[in-house]
N, C-alpha and C positions, 0 to 999 in steps of 0.2 A: 504493500500500500504506500510505503514511504517513497518507493521508486516511482510509482504512478504520480504521486504528488509532485515530485521533482520534474518529471516529464511534462506535467500540465503547466508548471510555471515556465519551463523553457519554451513550450509551444506558444506561450503568450507573446514571445518576442518583445519584451519590454525595452523601450529606449532608455537613454540616460534620464530623460525628463520623467518618464513613467516610473522608473525606479525611485527617483527622488520623491515623487508623489506618494508612492506606496510606503516608503520608509517613513515619511513625515506623518502619514495618517494611520498606518496600521502596524508598523513594527513596534515591538516592546520598548517602553521607555527605559533609558539608562537607569541603573540602580542608584537611588539617591545616596548622597554622601552622608555619613553619620555625623558630619560636622554640625554643631549647633547653629552655625550661621546659615545653614540651609533651612528652609522652611517657608513660612508665608511670604518672605521677601523675595523668594526666587522669581525671576522673570517668567511671566506666563505667556508672553507674546514674542514673536520673532523680532530681533533687534532691528531698529530702523536702518542701521547701516548694512543690513543683509536682506535686501528686498526679495519678495517672492519672484521666482523666475517667471517670465512671461510665457504665453502659450508656445512660442517658438523662440529658441535662444537667439539673443542679439548681442553683437559685440558692444562693449562699453564705449568704444571710441566713436567720436562724432562722425568720423569718415565712414563708419559702417552703417549709419542710420539710413534705412532704405526709404524709397518713396512710399512703400507700404510699411507701417510700423505698428507697434503695440505699446500702450502706455505702461510705464513702470511706476508703481506707487509704493510708498512705505507702508508698513503694517500699522494699523490703528489699534490703540489700546482698547481693551474691553473690560467691563466690570464683571468680576467673578462672583458667583454666589458665595455666601459664607460657608466655609468648610473647616474641618478640623483634621489634625494628624491622626494616624493610627496611635493606639495607646502605647505601643512599644516600637523600637526601631525594627524588630523583626516583622511585626504586623505591617508597619509602613512599607517595608521592602516587599512583603507578599502582595500588597495592594498596588504596587507600582506598575504592573503590566497594563499596557493600554488595551482596552477592549472596546470595540465598536459593534453595533448591532445592525442586523438586517431583519426586516419584517417579511416573512416568506409565506406565500400561499401555495400549498401543494395541492393541485387540482387534478384529481384522478377522474375516472378509475385507471389504475395501473396494475400490471402484472407484478408478481413478487420480484422477478428479476429487475424490472424497471424501478421498483421501490428501493431495491438494494443499491442500484446505481445512484439514485437521488440521495439516499442516506450517506453514501460514500462522499458525494459532492459536498454535503453539509459539513461533514467532518473535516474535509480538506479546507473549507473556508474557515472553520474555527482554528485550525492549525496556523492559518495565515493571518489571524487577528480579527476575523469577522464572525461574531456569534449570531446564529440565526434564532429568531423567535418565530416558531412555525405554527401556522394555522392550517389545519387539515380541511380538505374539501373534496367533494366528488360530485360529478354531474349526475350520478345515480341518485344521490340524496335529494337533489332538487326535483327529479322526476317523481320520487316517492312522495315528496311534500305536495306536489300537485294532485297525486292520487288521493292523499289523505283528505284534502279539502272536500272531496265529493262523497265521503263516507258518513255514516250515521255517527252519533255521539259515542256510542259504545265501541264501535269499530275504530273510530278515530283515536280513542284513548289507547287502545291496545297497539295500534300501528305507530303512534308517536313515541310510545315507550320503547317499542322495538327499534325504531329509527335512532332514538337517542342512544340506546345501548350499542347499536352498530357504529355510530360515530365514535363512541368512546373506545370500542374494541379496535377500530382502525387506528385511533390515536396511540393506543398501547402497542399495537403491532409495529408502527413506525418507530416509536421510542425504542423498542427492542432491537430493531434493525440498526439504529444509531449506535446502540451499545455494542452490537456485534461488529460494527465497523471501527471500533476503537474510540468512539465518542461517549461522553456521559450525557444522558438525557433525563429530563424531568417532565413526565406528563402532568399537565395541570387540567384535570378533567372538569373541575368546577371552581367557582370562586373568583374568576377573572372578570367575567361579563355579567351585567345585570340589565334587567328590563324594569323600568319604573311603573308601578301602579297596576300591573297585570293581575287580574283575578284568576283564581284556579279554574273557574269554569271557562275562561277564555284561552287557557294556556295550550289547548290542542291546535290552535290555529297558528301556523308558522308566521313569524314576523315578516312583514312585507319586504321584499327584496328589491333593491335597486338594480340587481342583475337583470331584471326584466325591463327596467326603464333606464337605460344607460346614460341618459342625459339629465337625470334629475337626482339631486342628492336626497338622502334619507332625511326625514324630519329630525330636527335636532333632538338629542336625548332619547330617541326611541331605544337605542342600545348604547350602553356606556361601560367604561371600565370601572369596577368597584374598587379594586385594589391592585397595585403593581408589586406588592410585597413578594408574591410567589415568583414572578418573573425576575425581579431584581435579585432575590436570594439565589435563584438558580444560576444566573449569570455570574454572580460573585463567586460561586463555587465551581465555575467552569462547566456548568451543565447547559444543555440546549432545551429550552422550554418547548413543549409540544402541546398545542391547545386545540380541542375540538370546538366547533361552532355551537356551543351550548351555553345558555345564560340562565341565571336564577331570577325568578320574579319575586314580588314582595312576600309571597307565601313560601319562598324557598323551594319552589317547584322548578325542575330543570326544563327549559324550553329548547327546542331545536330552532336555530336561527340560520340565516343565510351566512355563508362563509365570507362573502363580500362585505356584508354589514359588520361581521366580526372583525375583519381586517381593518375596516374603516374606523371602527370604534377603538380598537387597540392602538392604531396609529395616532388617533386624536389623543388618547390617554397618555401615550409616551411623550407626545409633544407637550401636553399639559404638565407632565411630570417635571419637565425642564423649566416650565414657567411657574411652578409651585401653585398650580390651580387645578380645581375640578375633581380631585380625588378625596374621598372621605377618610381613608385610613393611611395617610402618608405623613405621619408625625415623626418618622425617624430622621435623625440628623445625618447628612451625607458625610462620608469620610473624604479626605482630600483626594485620594486616588480611587474613589469609588467609580463604578462603571457609569458611563454615560449611556442612558437608555435610548436616546434619540436615534432613530434609524438613519443610517446613511444610505441605505438601499431598500427599495421595495422590490420584491421578486415574485414573479408568478411563474411557476413551473407546471406545465400541462402538456397535453398531447398536440395542441395546435401550434405552439411556438409563437414566433413573432407575428406582428400585424401585417397582413398582406398589403402590398403597394401596387397600384395600377402602373406606376412609372417603372416598376421593376418586374413587369410581366407576372404579377401575382406573388413573387417572392417577397420576403418580409422587408419592411422598412428597416434600414440600418439604425436610424435614430429619428426621433420625433421631437419637434419643438411644440410643446403643448400650447403655448401662448398664441402661436400663429397657425397651427395645423389641426387642432382638435376638432373644431366644427367641420372643417373641410374633409377630414378623414371620415367622419360620420356620415356626411351627405353623399360621398362618392364610394362608400364601401359596398361591395357586391358579393362578398364571400360568406354570406350568412349560412350556407349549407356546410361548407368545409370548415369554417371558423365561427361557429355560432356564438361563442362567448368573447370574441376579441373586443368588440366595442364595449361590453360591460366591464371587462378587465381594464380597458383603457380609461374608462370613466372612473373606476375604482382608484387607479393610480393617480389620476388627476386630483381627486378629492383628498388623497393621502398627502401628496406632495405640497398641496396648498398650505398645510400646517407645519411642514418640515422646513429646515433651512434650505436656502436656494441651492446649496451645494449638493443636496441629496438628489439621487436619481433613481430610476426604476429600470428593471429589465424583465421582458417577457421571453421565456426560453422554452424550447421543447425538451422533454426528458431525454431526447436523443443527443443533446449537446450539453451535458453537465459540465464539461471542462471549460465551456465558454464563460461560465460564472467566475472561474478563477482568472481567466484573461481579463474580464471586465473589472474585477477587484483590483488587479495589479495595475492596469493601464487606465482605468476610468474612461474607457473609450469603447465605441462599437467594435465589432470584429474587423470591420474595414471602414475606412473613411468614406462617408456618403458623398463627399465632394469629389472623389475620384470617378473618372469615367467608367461605365459598366464594363468596358472591354478590359480594364486593368484588374478587375476583381476575379477571384477564382470561380470557375464554372461548375465545380462539384459541390453538392450538398447545399446549394443556395437556399433551398426551401426550409432548411433547419437552422438558418442563421438567427440569432436572437435580435430583438428590437430593444434599443436603449431609449428610454423616455426621460426627458428633462422638462422642467418648467419652462426654460428658455425665455425668450423675449419676443414681443411683438415686432414684426418686420413691416416697414412701410416704405413706399417708393415715392419720392418727390421729384417733380420735373420743373419746378419753378423756384427761383430764388426767394420769392415772397413766402414760400412754405418753410424755408430753412430758419432755424434759430441760430443766428450767426454767433452770439456769445458762447453758446454751448459747443458749437462746432469748432470755434476758435480754441476753446479750452482743451478740447479733445486733441486737436492737431498739435497744439503747442506742447502738450505733455508727451505726445507720441514722438515728436522730433527733437524734443529737448531744447528748443530755442523759440524765441518769440516769432510769431507769424507776422509777416509783412502784410497785414490784413487788407488794406485798401486795394493794392494791385491784384491780390489773390481773388478778392470778391468781384473786382471789376472784370477779371478774366472769366470767372464763373458766370457772371451775368451775360457774357457774350457767348461762351462756349459750352455751358452746362447741358448735358444730355439728360442725366438723371442722377439722383443721389439716393442710395439705399441706407436707411437708418434702422439700427437695431436698438430697441428699447428707447430710453431717453438719452440718446447719444452715447450709449455704451459701446457702440460699434458703428462704423460708417464705411461705405464704399462710394466713391465719387467717380463718375465716368463723364468725360468731356468729348465733344466733337472736334477733332483736329483735322484741318484741311489737308487734302491730298495735293500733289503737284499739279494735277489736271483740274481746272475749275469745274469741269463738267462731271467729275467723279463724286460719288457720295463721300462724306467725311469719314475719318477713321474713328472708331470707338476706342478711347484711351482711358485706361484705369489710372486716374490721377492720384487718388488716395485710397488707402485701405487700412483701417485702424480698429483694434479691438482692445478693450481694457484687460490687463493681465489678471485682475480680480475675477474675471470670468473664465479663466483657464480651466479646462477640463469639463466645461459645461456645454460644449458643442457649438458655442456662438460663432466661432470661426467657420465651421462647416455650414451652419445655417446661413451666414452672411454670404459665403461663396456660392451656395446654392441659389440664393436670390439673385446674385450677380449673373450666374449662368442663365437663369430664366429670363432675364431682361436683355441679354446680349447674345453670346455665341450659341446658347441653347434654345433661343426663342423659336417656337414652332414645333418643338419636340413634345411628345405626350407627357414627359416629365415636367414640362414647363407650365402645366396647368396648376397654378398655385393660388392661394387665397390672400396673398400679400396686398394690403391696401395700396391703391395707386399703381399696382403692377399691370402688365399687359395681359395677364391671364393666359399666356401661351399663344396669343394670336399675333401673327406677324412673321416677318422673315428674319432669320438669324443674322448677326453681324460679327465679323472678325473683331477680336479684342486684343489690344497690345498694352504692355506696361513695361516699366524698367525698374531695375533694382541695382544697388551698388554691387560690384563684382565680389566683394568679400562678405556679403551679407549671408549669414548661415541659413536664413529663410529660403535661399535660392533652391535648396534641395526640394523643399515643399512645392515651390513654384514649378520646378522642372517636372515633377510628377503630374502636375495638372495642366501643363502647357503642351502645345504641339511641337514646340522647339524654341530655340533662343540663339542669339549670337552675341559676341562680345563687342563692346564699344570701347575704343582706347580711352585712357584717362584724358580729361581736358587739360589744357595748358596750366601748369602750376599745381597739378594734383597727381598723386601716385595711384589713385584708385579709379578704375574705369567702371563701366556699367555692363549689365546683362540685359538685353532687350528680349522679352518673352512675347510670344503670341499664341493665341488660341483661335483656330479657324472655326467658323460657324459649322455646326454639326448638321450634316445633310442626311437626315433619316429618309427623306423623300427623293433621294437622288436616283430616281428611276423615271421611266416614261409615264406620263399621266395617261389615264385610260379614256380614250374618246376621240382624239384628233389625229391619231396615226402620224404624228410628227416627231421624228427621231431627235430633233433638236430641242424638243420641249422637255426640260429637266426640272423636276420639282425642287423648290428651295425652302419652303416653309408652309405655314398654315394661314388660310383665310378663315376657314371654319373647320371645326372638328368633325370627323366622320363618325356617324353613330348607327347603331342597329336598334330597331324597334320591333317588339313582338306583340302580336294580337292573338289572343287565345279565346276561342269560343267553344263551349260544350253544351250539350243538352242537359237540362237540370234533372230530368228523370233518369238519364243514362250518361253520366259524364265521360264514359269511354267513347261516346260519339262526339268527337271533337275535331276541330281544325286549327292549325297554327300557321299564321301568316307572318313571315319575318321580312321586314322592309329594311334594306341596307343602303347607305349612302355610297353606292358604287355605280359603275357604268351599267352593270347588269348582274344577274345571278350567274352561277357557274356550277357545273356538275361536280367539280372537285370540292368546292365550298359546301355544296349541299351534302355530299357524301361525308365530309368531315363533321358537319353539324349533326347529321343523323347518327354517326358512330358515337359521338360523345353524348348525345341525348339517350341513346340506348344504354350507355353505362350509368347515366344518372337516373333514368326512369325506364327500366326494362319493360318492353312490350307496350309502352304507351304511345310513342311517336314513331312514325314510319314515313317512307317515301310517299305513301298515299295521302296522309293527313298533314304533312308539313310542306309548305311552299316558301321559297326564298326568292325575293324579287328585288331588283335594284331601282333606285330613284332615277337612274340613267343620267347622273351627272357626268359631264365630259371632263370634269376637272378633279376626279377622284384618283386614288392611287391605282397604279397598274401592276401587272406582273402576277396577279393572283390566279389567272385562268390556268386551270390544271396544275396549280401549285408550282408555277414557274419560279416565283420568288417566295421562298418559305416565310420570310418575315411579314410580307403583306398578307399572304394566305392565312398565317396563324393569327394575325391581328383581327382579321375579319371573322374567322371562325370563333375565336375566343370572345369577341365582342357580341356576336350573335348568341352564343351560349349564355352569356350573362343576362342578355335581354330576355331570353326564354326562361331562365331560372326565376327572374323577377315575376314574369307573367304567371308561371306555374305556381309560385308560392302565393300569389295574390288572386288566384281563381276564386271567385265568390259569386253568389246569386246576383243577377243583374238583368238588364234589358237592353235591346238594340233598337234603334230607329234610323230611318234613312230619309234624306231630302236632297233636292236639286235646286240649283239656281243658275242663271246665265251670267257669266263673268266676261266682260268685254275689256278691251284695251290691255290685255295681259298675255296674249300669244298671237302668233301669226304663222302662216304656212311658209316654211323655209324653202319650199320648192314649188312656187306657184306656177311656173312654166310647165313642170311635169304634171301638176294637178290638172291642168287644162287638157291633157291628153285623155283623161277619163271621159266616158260617153257624156254628151251634152245633156241627154235626158236624165242621166243619173245625177249629174251636178245640179240640175234644176230642182231637185228635191230638197236641197239644203240652201240656207241663206248665206252661210259662210263657207270659206274654203278650208276651214279648220274647226274642230270641235270647240264650242264655247260653253259647254255644260260642265258645271262644277258639282260633283257628287260627294256627299259626306255621310258617313256612318257614325252614329253617336253611341257611345258606351256609357250606360248609367248604372250606378250602384243601387241594388234593390234595398239595402238596409238604410241608407241615408238619403236616397233620391238625388244625390249629386252626380255630376258627370265625371267619369274617370278618364275620358279621353275621346279621340275620334280618329278615323281613318278617312282620308279624302283622296279623290281622284280628279285630276285635271290635266288636259292634254297640252302641256308646254314642254318644249325640249330643254334639257339641262345644258344649254350652251350659252347662258348669259355671260359667264366668265369665259373670255375668249382665249384662244390658244397661245397668244403672246404673253399670257400671265403665267407665272411659275409657282403660284400658291395653290395648295390643295384646298378644294372647296366643295361644299355640298350643293352649290349653285342655287337656283331659284326655288327649288323644292325645300330647301332648308332656309332660301330667300329670293341676249341678246336675242333672244327669240321674241322680242317684243319691244314695247315702248321704252325709250331711254337709251337704246343701244347706240344711237348716233351721238349721244352725249358721252357716255362711257359705259363699259361693260358692268362695272360695279354699281353704277346708278340704275342700269336696267335690272340688274339682279335685285336691288333693293325695291324697286317699284313692283316687279312681278311677285316677289315674296310678300310684300305688304298687301297687295291686292288679294292674293290667295288667303292670307291671314284674315283680312277683313271679311271675305266671303264665308270663311269658316265660322267666324264669330257670329255673323248674322244668322247662319243656319243653326248654330248651337242654341241660340236664344229664341228660335221659332218653333212652331208646331210641326213635328216631323211624323212620318208614317212609321208605325210600329212594325218591326220585323218579327215574324212568327213562322213556325214550321220546323221541319226536320233539319238536321245537320248531316250532310253527306259529303264524301270526297271520293275522287277517283283519279287514278294516275296510270299512264301507260307509256311504253316506249314504242315508237313507230319508225320503221325503216322508210324514209321518205323517198329515196331514189326508186323510181319505177313503181311507186305505190298507185294502185288502181282503185277508183271509187266511182259510184254512180252519180250522175248529175240529175237535176230536177226534170230535165226533158227526157229522161229515160236512157240516155246514152252513158257510156263509161268514159272516164278521163284517166290518164296516166301521168304521173309526175315525172320530172326529169332529174338527172344528176345535177348537182349544184354548179352554177356559173355566175360570174359577175359581168354585168354589161357596161356599155359606155355611159349609160345614164348614171350608174353608180359613181363613175369617175368625174361626172359633171359637178358633183358637190351640191351646195345649197346657196341660197342668197347671202347668208351670213358666213359662208365658208366656201367660196367658189373653188372648183377643181382646177387642176393645172391645165395649161395650154395643150391642146385646143379643145378640151372637153367642155361640154355645155349641158344644161338641164334638158330633159325631155328627149334625149337621143334614142328613142325607142323605135327604130326602123330597121328593117332587114337589109336596107341598101348599104353599100360600101360606105364606111365611116371615114377612115383616114388611112391611106396606104402605109404611112410610116409606122403607126401603132399596130396595124395589122401585121406588118413584118416583125415588129418587136414581139407581138403575141405569139407568133409562130416559133420564135426563138426561145421563148421563156416558158411557155405553157404547152402541155400536150394538146395536139390539134383535136378540135371537136369533130365528132363524126357527123355525117349528114343527118342521121337520125336525131342526134342531140340538137343540131341547129334547128331542125324543124320543130322539135319539142319546145325549144326556148323562144321561137319566133312569136312576135316580131322583135324580141330583144336580141340585138347582136351581141355575141360573146366577146368580151375583152379578155377575161382570164378564166380559163377552164378549171376552176378551183376543185370541182368534183373529181378531177382526174389527178390531183396532186396528193401524193401519199408519203412524201419524204420531207422531214423526218417523221411526220405523222400526218393524218388526214387534215387537209387545209379547210375542208368544209365537212361538218358532221353529216353522215348519212342517216344515223339513228338519233332521234331527238325525243325529248320527253314532252308529253302533253298532260295537263292537269286541270282539274275543275273542282271548285268548292261550291257547295250549295248551303247557304245559311238562310233558311226560310225561303222567301221570294227573291233573295239576293244571290246572283250567280257571279262568281269570279273565275275568269279564265286565265290560266298562266300559259302564255304563248312562248315558244322557244325562238321567236323571231321579233323583228322590229317592223310592225306593219305600217303602211302608209295611212293617211287620213281616210281614204276611201276604202281601203282594205279593212280597217277597223270598223267602219260603218257597216260594211257587209257582214262581218262576223257577228256584230251585235244584232 
């Protein structure tokens, strides 16, 4: 066991700074001198001439002060509570060992082997100077509490007594495991927690648990610590307290309570202990070297591990800044099935840390990673720096990485000098650089060049980025990191990483999924990333940290009169979307950032009498659906909900944006394929979990000035008598299906249909966009594509609002679905006149190459070229050299369309045109939805309907 402990310490890879932190906080205190001069006059704080090292080591010489710096401050004296010496020198010496505590929730259920591993980790921590105060928990207990609530009084009494005894038995079992692993344990089965005023007749009802309401704190004093004597005495004697979630009421009856509430109450009690308040039986005088019960860590050990992060593809957050991220994590969390207690545990940690010193932190860790607790104790850092690029992190076992949680600081972004507190900013910068700021020229320059300023807390940290001109006046300015400063008093609390993360989201990382952040004043991930540059003196020890986070650097020679040069670092904007956009077939069109985030929406409808009769419609912000995407979604749905969803009752359709990501067809680019599949699954999980009784209704309206026919010349080739049946050359009908909740009568959402092409954002733009369905096919495109996008999106929104507030037609009737694969080449079917027709193998004609009004084809192709006459001798010669020649039978079959590319005959490296396609139909009462494997023209769509 000793060997394992040594290996665990070595695997933490502590730096010199980490080692100093650990020795200062957790190593045993030196044995006090027996000299009488030692005693109450001994200094209790760090000497003012020995300042606390900053987060990154800095040279003391002025020449080493970097453009980015960290404040150095002397230690402030503090008032110690009244204490006394041990009664004898021997007692004083025995009490001299430093002990710190961690409040630990062990959240089962676990196997015996898993519990042994956890017990071993707790003993390791004690050997390293951190004594755990353990609260036992099991998800099975909560399930049993829910069952108890539905029982009769007599049954309830028996079950609650059985549950209480089970809690105590599990507590004794874990205490025995601690003893077996070489630690001393003290089970405290009763006497720690109390519930005020509970009567015996009410004691069978478990105390309300905030585990089920993760964003609300428990009412004050529902559960409190009656006495800490047992905990203190155990830790004085080197024992690990183990506590079940059991409390006494005023009649001294034992109640089963929520482990989360127990942890919260004990944390509050330990904090009160240090403030000399709130406990009834705490009359003992503390010895000088008595244990400090204030927890420096809150730990949650369970099967889920860290909090999943969407920016890390569902792998855990490495660290969390509660001040700025808590609400955002709650509203964007989608892993309720795989991590059902994550949000409740995060809320628990938040309420505990509020009462503890700011230096306290928390960790959520899987039972599979017990050694990570040792690494966190020694380094006080996450397993890996969250400010490092994901490509620099290890790729193995990412799902088992712990999440470090800190109170942190609020982060806000200012883009105006009027929003900056210049005196506070001046004080920060002057302390950082160790000399007086020449304020007027500095702020004059910021007034002219400021891009943005990121502020942590009340100017405890700051990052200032300016716009520096390029040599070419026509080029966009350079984003320059002018200042980066963090208080050393915040070392170890993650502020440096949090500030760097905000800097990434506003500059070189803008547009990435991870840039979706809640920072006040931030861009929320919308926009195009920018290259970032900064400089630092060549002898600055921080340069190693910069180098790890930069794309590169080069050395700048020293200026005249100086012996120290500079290192110029740069970070290129991250191009997650550096692939072809889907829709314009333009190889020069490379994505560079985000205009709108791409989303998936799931609509689930089932018969109330037979929920197995259901249909699931998934709408994705992509150019189209895809067979590989559909297969991937169906495979994962089968894993989650065996036998519930199939190719028959699941449809996946795209909004047909021409500005979405490309490369997902047949899983060509796994990163885009995986993002679409994973996002679709999340949408389905939400719909599946929220399936509830409701009603559907449908309505239509005419929406004008919001779309136009993109190929009006081609439309005129349709028969005149058929065109005469319609007022417009494009559909103007806006259809909406409304979803209402039966219990509340409120609307839960809607699904709308409107014929407008997703080409408002034109092909000369490089930003990924959901186009007009999420907001040039209509009015405004002659002004700008973004203005057209806004107008069309707003018009559709207004039409939906009007229908949602109007009287619609109720949808009623059976729910049915059908799906089939059809071989289209040479498919024969009867016509209405009694004759048979046979389809052809696929081919693209000259009309296809003619393009549209808002995207004309290349010379000399034009719209409406549907004639069997010779088109262009040059391109006919090219066609013969690049495409298998069409047979006479095929030409007759495709007539009057002349064949430009005989795609049905292309089979290398795979079929260029699918011969076998899927057809699908949903029936929801009187509503019929057809999923077509093609992109029909206006008249073809009218004929199908």
